[in-house]
C-alpha positions in Angstrom: -3.9 -6.5 24.6 -6.5 -9.4 24.5 -10.2 -8.9 24.2 -10.8 -8.7 28.0 -8.1 -6.1 28.5 -9.5 -3.9 25.7 -13.0 -4.2 27.1 -11.8 -3.3 30.6 -9.8 -0.3 29.3 -12.9 1.0 27.3 -15.0 0.6 30.4 -12.5 2.7 32.5 -12.3 5.4 29.9 -16.0 5.6 29.5 -16.3 6.0 33.3 -14.0 9.0 33.0 -16.3 10.5 30.4 -19.2 10.4 32.9 -17.3 12.7 35.4 -18.8 16.2 35.6 -15.4 17.9 35.0 -14.6 15.7 31.9 -14.8 18.6 29.4 -12.8 21.1 31.6 -9.7 20.1 29.5 -11.0 19.8 26.0 -7.8 18.5 24.5 -7.5 15.7 27.0 -11.3 14.9 26.6 -10.9 14.6 22.8 -7.8 12.4 23.2 -9.8 10.1 25.5 -12.7 9.9 23.0 -10.2 9.1 20.2 -8.6 6.4 22.3 -12.0 4.8 23.0 -12.9 4.8 19.3 -9.5 3.3 18.4 -10.0 0.5 21.1 -13.5 -0.2 19.8 -12.1 -0.5 16.3 -9.4 -2.9 17.5 -12.1 -4.9 19.2 -13.9 -5.2 15.9 -10.8 -6.2 14.1 -10.2 -2.8 12.4 -6.5 -1.9 12.4 -5.1 1.3 13.7 -4.6 2.7 10.2 -7.4 1.0 8.3 -9.7 4.0 8.2 -6.9 6.2 6.8 -5.2 6.8 3.4 -2.8 4.5 1.6 0.4 4.6 -0.4 0.6 2.0 -3.2 3.7 0.9 -5.1 3.6 -1.3 -8.2 6.9 -2.9 -9.1 7.5 -4.8 -12.4 9.1 -8.3 -12.3 11.5 -9.7 -14.8 10.2 -9.7 -18.3 10.9 -6.3 -19.7 8.1 -4.7 -21.8 5.5 -7.3 -20.9 5.8 -7.0 -17.1 6.1 -3.2 -17.3 2.9 -3.1 -19.4 1.2 -5.3 -16.8 2.2 -2.7 -14.1 0.5 0.0 -16.3 -2.6 -2.2 -16.6 -2.7 -2.7 -12.8 -2.2 1.1 -12.2 -5.2 1.8 -14.5 -7.3 -0.9 -12.7 -6.6 0.7 -9.3 -7.3 4.1 -10.8 -10.8 3.0 -11.8 -11.3 1.4 -8.4 -10.3 4.6 -6.7 -12.6 6.6 -8.9 -15.5 4.3 -8.2 -15.0 4.9 -4.5 -14.9 8.7 -5.0 -11.4 8.7 -3.6 -8.4 10.7 -4.9 -5.2 9.4 -6.5 -1.9 11.4 -6.5 1.3 10.3 -8.2 4.4 10.3 -6.0 7.0 8.7 -8.3 7.1 6.8 -11.5 9.7 5.2 -13.7 8.1 4.9 -17.2 9.5 3.0 -20.2 9.2 4.0 -23.9 5.9 2.1 -24.4 4.0 3.7 -21.6 4.7 0.9 -19.2 6.1 1.3 -15.7 9.2 -0.2 -14.2 7.8 1.0 -10.9 5.1 3.6 -9.8 4.0 4.9 -6.4 0.8 6.8 -5.8 -1.2 8.1 -2.8 -4.8 7.0 -2.3 -6.8 9.6 -0.3 -10.2 8.5 1.0 -11.9 7.1 4.1 -10.9 3.5 4.6 -8.5 3.4 1.7 -5.8 1.5 3.5 -8.2 -1.0 5.1 -9.6 -1.8 1.7 -6.4 -1.9 -0.3 -3.9 -3.4 2.2 -4.6 -7.0 1.2 -3.8 -6.2 -2.5 -0.2 -6.4 -1.4 1.5 -9.3 -3.1 2.5 -10.7 -6.5 0.0 -10.4 -9.3 0.3 -12.7 -12.4 -0.8 -12.0 -16.0 -1.1 -14.7 -18.7 -1.8 -13.5 -22.3 -0.6 -13.4 -25.9 2.3 -10.9 -25.8 1.7 -7.8 -27.8 5.4 -7.3 -27.8 6.2 -10.7 -29.4 6.2 -11.0 -33.2 5.4 -14.7 -33.0 2.3 -14.0 -30.8 3.5 -16.4 -28.1 1.8 -16.7 -24.8 3.7 -14.9 -22.1 3.5 -14.8 -18.3 4.2 -11.5 -16.5 4.5 -10.6 -12.8 4.1 -7.4 -10.9 4.4 -6.9 -7.2 2.0 -4.6 -5.4 2.8 -3.0 -2.0 0.2 -1.1 0.0 1.3 0.8 3.2 -0.6 3.3 5.4 -0.1 6.9 4.5 1.3 8.6 7.6 0.6 12.4 7.7 4.1 12.9 9.2 7.1 11.0 10.4 7.4 10.2 14.1 5.0 7.3 14.6 8.0 5.0 15.4 11.5 5.8 16.4 14.3 5.0 13.9 18.0 5.5 14.9 19.8 7.8 12.5 22.5 5.2 12.0 19.9 2.9 10.5 19.2 5.2 7.6 21.0 6.1 4.4 19.7 9.2 2.7 20.6 10.2 -0.9 19.6 13.2 -3.1 19.2 13.4 -6.9 17.7 15.7 -9.5 14.0 15.4 -9.7 12.4 14.3 -12.9 8.8 14.9 -11.7 6.6 18.1 -11.8 8.2 19.4 -8.6 11.7 19.2 -10.1 10.8 21.1 -13.3 10.0 24.2 -11.3 13.1 24.4 -9.1 15.8 24.7 -11.8 18.4 22.0 -11.4 18.5 21.5 -7.6 18.6 18.0 -6.2 15.1 17.7 -4.8 14.5 14.0 -5.2 15.1 11.9 -2.1 16.0 8.2 -1.7 16.0 6.8 1.8 17.2 3.3 2.7 16.5 1.6 6.1 19.8 -0.4 6.4 18.7 -3.2 8.7 15.8 -4.3 6.5 17.1 -2.9 3.1 13.6 -1.2 2.8 13.9 1.8 0.5 11.7 4.6 -0.9 12.2 7.3 -3.6 10.1 10.5 -3.5 10.2 13.4 -6.0 6.6 14.6 -5.9 7.1 17.6 -3.7 8.7 21.0 -4.6 11.5 21.0 -2.1 14.1 18.6 -0.9 12.8 18.9 2.7 9.2 18.1 1.8 10.4 15.0 -0.2 12.6 14.0 2.7 9.7 14.2 5.2 7.4 12.2 2.9 10.2 9.6 2.3 10.7 9.2 6.1 6.9 8.8 6.6 6.9 6.1 3.9 9.9 4.3 5.5 8.0 4.3 8.9 4.8 3.1 7.2 6.7 0.2 5.5 8.1 -0.9 8.9 4.6 -0.6 10.4 3.2 -2.8 7.6 6.0 -5.3 8.3 5.1 -5.4 12.0 1.4 -5.9 11.2 2.3 -8.8 8.9 4.6 -10.4 11.5 1.9 -10.0 14.2 -0.8 -11.6 11.9 1.6 -14.4 10.9 2.4 -15.1 14.6 -1.4 -15.2 15.4 -1.9 -17.7 12.7 1.2 -19.7 13.6 2.9 -18.9 10.3 6.4 -17.7 9.4 6.7 -14.5 7.4 9.1 -14.3 4.5 11.7 -11.6 4.7 13.5 -12.3 1.3 12.5 -10.8 -2.0 13.0 -14.1 -3.8 10.3 -15.8 -1.6 8.0 -12.8 -1.9 8.1 -13.1 -5.7 7.3 -16.8 -5.4 4.0 -16.1 -3.6 1.3 -15.1 -6.0 -2.0 -13.7 -4.7 -4.0 -13.3 -8.0 -3.9 -14.4 -11.6 -5.3 -12.5 -14.6 -5.6 -15.0 -17.5 -6.5 -14.0 -21.1 -5.3 -17.1 -22.9 -6.2 -20.0 -23.3 -9.3 -19.0 -21.3 -10.4 -15.8 -19.6 -10.5 -15.6 -15.8 -9.3 -13.6 -12.8 -8.6 -15.9 -9.9 -7.6 -14.9 -6.3 -5.4 -17.7 -5.0 -6.1 -16.9 -1.3 -9.9 -17.0 -1.3 -10.6 -19.1 -4.5 -12.8 -16.3 -5.9 -13.0 -16.5 -9.7 -14.4 -13.9 -12.1 -14.8 -14.8 -15.8 -15.3 -11.2 -17.0 -11.7 -9.8 -17.1 -12.8 -6.4 -18.4 -15.1 -6.0 -15.3 -11.9 -6.2 -13.2 -9.1 -4.7 -15.2 -11.1 -2.1 -17.2 -13.8 -1.2 -14.6 -11.8 -1.7 -11.4 -14.5 -3.8 -9.8 -12.4 -5.3 -7.0 -14.9 -5.4 -4.1 -15.7 -9.1 -4.5 -12.0 -10.0 -4.0 -11.4 -7.4 -1.2 -14.4 -8.4 0.9 -13.6 -12.1 0.6 -10.0 -11.5 1.7 -11.3 -9.4 4.7 -13.4 -12.4 5.8 -10.6 -15.0 5.7 
């Protein structure tokens, strides 16, 4: 809907609220009020899921220990940011190496406006530093990809044909799996047409993990639809290949030969790296990206 259509619909719904029998059906009345608020948010540029919770995945690029350590650094950075906001952080799945780094890690962010604030963190993050894993102390460039999707409370937001899904089960390595003997509680779901996949092992039962995995698959498809709509609005083409996604960097964290964090979309530069990575002070980047 365009602006005029949204305004017209709001006006019509608000006229319904003025009717003397409006509250006779409380459920219907609350539905109408929610629809008005959603339409007003849309009018202000707030997305449908922006006020809700988020799911964040950090995936290490090629580069072994250095990239996996960078994913750990990013996870800690987001952890501090989440703590600063008085939000909550729950681990869903992690694949950790022997040095405490992550090949990949997925976590839930619970807090009002979590998705709206974090969604533009999606993209490739780049780290330049003297490698702590290199005996010659050479400079090394590492990459990690961050993906942020809305956290859906349950599956069913969009319809996915069963034939489009591939579902696999495995023994869980997470806390849930340790309490259910050796049953296969971990779930991996692949959306075949897009090759989008998720792995969940945070819940105690296979059914709970399956439900969460399905909600995540839907959220990833919703995120893709949002990106396609935004790209269409701006007259751009959206990349659907992993290779192109890894080629598009959104932010660099440079320790050597100088110190700076630079966002490549907004041009925002911060010289104090610890302020960003250690303290999780990301608001300057997030607010600038919202205003693009």
